[in-house]
C-alpha positions as CSV (number, residue, x, y, z in Angstrom):
1,M,-43.3,0.5,10.2
2,S,-39.6,0.3,9.6
3,I,-39.9,-0.3,6.2
4,L,-42.1,2.8,5.7
5,N,-39.6,4.9,7.6
6,R,-36.7,3.6,5.4
7,Q,-38.8,4.6,2.4
8,A,-39.6,8.0,3.7
9,S,-35.9,8.7,4.6
10,S,-34.8,7.6,1.2
11,S,-37.3,9.7,-0.4
12,V,-36.0,12.7,1.5
13,L,-32.5,12.0,0.4
14,Y,-33.1,11.8,-3.4
15,D,-36.0,11.7,-6.0
16,A,-36.6,8.3,-7.7
17,P,-35.7,8.5,-11.3
18,G,-38.7,8.6,-13.7
19,P,-39.1,6.8,-16.9
20,R,-37.1,9.4,-18.9
21,A,-34.3,9.5,-16.4
22,R,-33.9,5.8,-16.4
23,T,-33.8,5.6,-20.2
24,R,-31.1,8.3,-20.2
25,Y,-29.1,6.4,-17.6
26,R,-29.3,3.1,-19.7
27,A,-28.2,5.2,-22.8
28,F,-25.3,6.5,-20.9
29,G,-24.4,2.9,-19.5
30,V,-24.5,1.5,-23.1
31,L,-22.3,4.4,-24.5
32,A,-19.9,3.8,-21.7
33,V,-19.5,0.1,-22.4
34,L,-19.2,0.8,-26.1
35,G,-16.5,3.3,-25.4
36,I,-14.6,1.0,-23.2
37,A,-14.8,-1.8,-25.6
38,G,-13.7,0.4,-28.5
39,L,-10.7,1.7,-26.5
40,L,-9.7,-2.0,-25.6
41,W,-10.1,-3.0,-29.2
42,Y,-7.8,-0.1,-30.2
43,V,-5.1,-1.1,-27.8
44,F,-5.4,-4.6,-28.9
45,S,-5.1,-4.0,-32.5
46,A,-2.2,-1.5,-32.1
47,L,-0.3,-4.1,-30.0
48,N,-1.2,-6.9,-32.5
49,D,0.0,-4.9,-35.3
50,N,3.4,-4.4,-33.6
51,G,3.7,-8.2,-33.1
52,Q,3.2,-8.3,-29.2
53,F,1.0,-11.3,-29.4
54,D,3.4,-13.4,-31.5
55,P,4.0,-16.8,-29.6
56,G,7.7,-16.4,-30.3
57,L,8.0,-13.7,-27.7
58,W,7.4,-16.1,-24.9
59,D,10.5,-18.1,-25.9
60,A,12.7,-15.9,-23.4
61,F,11.0,-17.6,-20.5
62,Q,12.1,-20.9,-21.4
63,Y,15.5,-20.2,-20.5
64,T,16.8,-21.2,-17.0
65,F,18.9,-17.9,-16.6
66,V,15.8,-15.8,-17.4
67,Q,13.8,-17.7,-14.8
68,Q,16.6,-17.3,-12.3
69,R,16.8,-13.6,-12.9
70,I,13.1,-13.3,-12.2
71,V,13.5,-15.3,-9.0
72,D,16.3,-13.1,-8.0
73,G,14.5,-9.9,-8.8
74,L,11.5,-11.3,-6.7
75,L,13.9,-11.9,-3.7
76,A,15.6,-8.5,-4.0
77,T,12.0,-6.8,-4.0
78,L,11.1,-8.9,-0.9
79,E,14.4,-8.1,1.0
80,A,13.9,-4.3,0.3
81,F,10.3,-4.4,1.4
82,G,11.1,-6.5,4.5
83,L,13.6,-4.0,5.7
84,A,11.7,-0.9,4.7
85,A,8.5,-2.5,6.3
86,L,10.4,-3.1,9.7
87,F,12.3,0.2,9.8
88,S,9.3,2.3,8.8
89,L,7.1,0.7,11.5
90,A,9.6,1.3,14.1
91,L,10.1,4.8,13.0
92,G,6.4,5.4,12.9
93,A,6.1,4.2,16.4
94,L,9.0,6.4,17.6
95,L,7.6,9.6,15.8
96,A,4.1,9.0,17.0
97,A,5.3,8.7,20.6
98,G,7.2,11.9,20.0
99,Q,4.1,13.7,18.7
100,L,2.1,12.7,21.8
101,S,4.8,13.5,24.2
102,D,4.2,16.1,26.9
103,H,7.5,18.1,26.1
104,R,6.8,20.7,23.6
105,P,10.3,20.7,21.9
106,V,10.1,16.9,21.4
107,R,6.5,17.1,20.0
108,W,7.4,20.0,17.7
109,A,10.5,18.2,16.4
110,C,8.8,15.1,15.6
111,T,5.7,16.8,14.0
112,A,8.0,18.8,11.7
113,F,10.0,15.7,10.8
114,T,6.7,13.8,9.9
115,Q,5.2,16.6,8.0
116,F,8.3,17.1,6.0
117,F,8.8,13.6,4.8
118,R,5.1,13.1,4.3
119,A,5.2,16.1,1.9
120,M,8.5,14.9,0.2
121,P,7.9,13.2,-3.2
122,L,9.1,9.6,-2.6
123,L,11.0,9.5,-6.0
124,I,13.0,12.7,-5.3
125,L,14.0,11.3,-2.0
126,I,15.2,7.9,-3.3
127,V,17.0,9.6,-6.1
128,G,18.7,12.2,-3.8
129,L,19.9,9.5,-1.4
130,Y,21.2,7.4,-4.1
131,Y,23.3,10.2,-5.7
132,A,24.4,11.7,-2.4
133,F,25.2,8.6,-0.2
134,F,24.5,5.3,-1.7
135,A,25.7,5.4,-5.3
136,Q,27.4,2.0,-4.7
137,E,24.6,0.5,-2.6
138,P,21.3,1.4,-4.3
139,M,19.3,-1.0,-2.1
140,W,20.0,1.2,0.9
141,A,18.8,4.2,-1.0
142,L,15.6,2.6,-1.7
143,V,15.2,1.2,1.8
144,L,16.0,4.5,3.6
145,G,13.8,6.5,1.3
146,L,11.0,4.1,1.8
147,T,11.5,4.1,5.5
148,L,11.5,7.8,5.8
149,Y,8.4,8.3,3.7
150,N,6.4,5.5,5.0
151,G,7.6,5.9,8.5
152,A,6.0,9.3,8.5
153,V,2.8,8.0,7.1
154,Q,2.7,5.2,9.8
155,A,3.4,7.9,12.5
156,E,0.3,9.7,11.5
157,I,-1.8,6.4,11.5
158,I,-0.4,5.4,14.8
159,R,-1.0,8.9,16.3
160,S,-4.6,9.1,15.0
161,G,-5.4,5.7,16.3
162,V,-4.2,6.5,19.7
163,N,-6.1,9.8,19.7
164,A,-9.3,8.1,18.6
165,V,-9.5,6.1,21.9
166,P,-12.1,7.7,24.1
167,R,-10.4,10.2,26.5
168,G,-12.2,8.6,29.4
169,Q,-10.1,5.4,29.1
170,G,-6.8,7.4,29.7
171,E,-8.3,9.8,32.4
172,A,-9.5,6.7,34.4
173,A,-6.0,5.3,34.3
174,Y,-4.5,8.5,35.4
175,G,-7.0,8.6,38.2
176,L,-5.6,5.2,39.2
177,G,-2.2,6.6,39.6
178,M,-0.7,5.0,36.5
179,R,2.3,6.8,34.7
180,K,1.8,7.9,31.1
181,T,4.0,5.1,29.8
182,Q,1.8,2.6,31.5
183,V,-1.4,4.3,30.2
184,M,-0.1,4.2,26.7
185,M,1.2,0.6,26.7
186,S,-1.5,-0.9,28.8
187,I,-4.6,1.0,28.0
188,L,-4.4,3.2,24.8
189,V,-2.1,1.3,22.5
190,P,-3.7,-2.0,22.7
191,Q,-7.3,-0.5,21.9
192,A,-5.8,1.6,19.1
193,V,-4.1,-1.4,17.5
194,R,-7.5,-2.8,16.4
195,S,-8.7,0.3,14.8
196,M,-5.4,1.4,13.0
197,L,-4.2,-2.3,12.0
198,P,-6.1,-2.1,8.5
199,S,-4.5,1.2,7.7
200,M,-1.2,0.2,8.8
201,I,-1.3,-2.9,6.6
202,G,-2.7,-0.8,3.7
203,Q,0.3,1.4,3.9
204,L,2.7,-1.7,3.9
205,V,1.0,-2.6,0.5
206,V,1.9,0.8,-0.7
207,T,5.5,0.2,0.6
208,L,5.6,-3.2,-1.3
209,K,4.5,-1.7,-4.6
210,D,6.8,1.4,-4.1
211,T,9.8,-0.9,-4.2
212,S,9.3,-0.9,-8.0
213,L,10.9,2.6,-7.9
214,G,14.2,0.9,-7.2
215,F,14.6,0.2,-11.1
216,I,15.3,4.0,-11.5
217,I,18.4,3.8,-9.3
218,T,19.5,0.4,-11.0
219,Y,18.6,-1.6,-8.1
220,H,18.0,-5.2,-9.4
221,E,14.4,-5.6,-8.0
222,L,11.7,-7.3,-9.9
223,L,10.6,-4.4,-12.3
224,F,14.3,-3.8,-13.1
225,V,14.6,-7.3,-14.0
226,G,11.4,-7.2,-16.1
227,K,12.7,-4.2,-17.9
228,A,16.0,-5.9,-18.8
229,I,14.2,-8.8,-20.2
230,A,11.8,-6.7,-22.3
231,S,14.6,-4.6,-23.7
232,Q,16.2,-7.7,-25.3
233,P,14.8,-8.6,-28.6
234,I,13.7,-12.1,-29.3
235,N,15.1,-13.1,-32.6
236,A,12.8,-11.7,-35.5
237,A,9.7,-11.6,-33.1
238,G,10.8,-8.3,-31.3
239,F,10.8,-7.0,-27.9
240,P,8.7,-9.1,-25.3
241,Y,7.0,-6.2,-23.6
242,I,3.6,-7.7,-23.3
243,P,4.9,-11.3,-22.1
244,V,7.0,-9.4,-19.5
245,V,4.0,-7.4,-18.3
246,L,1.8,-10.6,-18.2
247,V,4.5,-12.3,-16.0
248,I,5.7,-9.5,-13.7
249,G,2.3,-7.9,-13.2
250,P,0.5,-10.8,-11.8
251,I,3.5,-11.4,-9.4
252,Y,3.1,-7.9,-8.0
253,I,-0.6,-8.5,-7.6
254,A,-0.1,-11.9,-5.8
255,M,2.2,-10.3,-3.3
256,C,-0.1,-7.5,-2.6
257,L,-3.1,-9.8,-2.3
258,L,-1.4,-12.2,0.1
259,L,-0.2,-9.3,2.3
260,T,-3.9,-7.9,2.3
261,A,-5.0,-11.6,3.2
262,L,-2.6,-11.7,6.1
263,A,-3.8,-8.3,7.3
264,R,-7.5,-9.6,7.3
265,W,-6.4,-12.7,9.0
266,I,-4.6,-10.9,11.9
267,E,-7.5,-8.4,12.0
268,A,-10.1,-11.3,12.4
269,R,-7.9,-13.1,15.1
270,G,-7.5,-10.0,17.0
271,R,-11.3,-9.4,16.9
272,R,-12.0,-13.0,18.0
273,G,-9.7,-12.6,21.0
274,A,-11.3,-9.3,22.0
275,N,-14.7,-11.0,21.9
276,R,-13.4,-14.0,24.1
277,R,-12.1,-11.5,26.5
278,T,-15.2,-9.6,26.6
279,S,-17.4,-12.7,27.0
280,A,-15.1,-13.9,29.9
281,A,-15.2,-10.7,31.6
282,A,-19.1,-10.8,31.4
């Protein structure tokens, strides 16, 4: 009976394609695959004609000082990300608390601050901070820009997570005589963390990738180092653009994947803990 119900509901949502439609879909799929293959072949041919697949272009990575520059760039990227992640989470929590405040001036000020920096283009913010205050310390222009922008985004994530908790939870706590701080810290925030954790970690991944904007203000992070290596000709082989992309790109991808894996581990650990508490209470 359930199978018939599912079939009936699916037929209401859309009509099953007929033979002509299925043939048309297959033709579109074949054309799409051929188009993508042709585009990839064109890109490969253009790069190959420019000598970008010459084995000699990889010679630069045999030198110790080049390897050390990549390591230093990676450490600089992680330093900027670590500071920006810590500060943005703290700022986001502070702004979210302000937006949930019962005091109207505080709520309005925090909301205006959050909306302004969410709407501000990150690149303009970083460049403006660099030329206005941190021309001698580009790292802090990058960190502060990432903090203001991502802190505003994290504030919205936290505020939405707290507001997503059923209102009856807070009302019951207030009925027991608890103060708002106690309700937030003991009832609302612990429940909200489980729902908003994936979004918070996802925004931290964005923060990590946005550290690459530091190369515009000459901060020696990973992308700046890669650009510097690619701009140096390797004997008669030319400029090693493709080798640099094939080295720097996977490093960024690996860092983002590790951060995502950490988020999933924390989420699974929190879910197991919640299940244990539920079973113990039962």
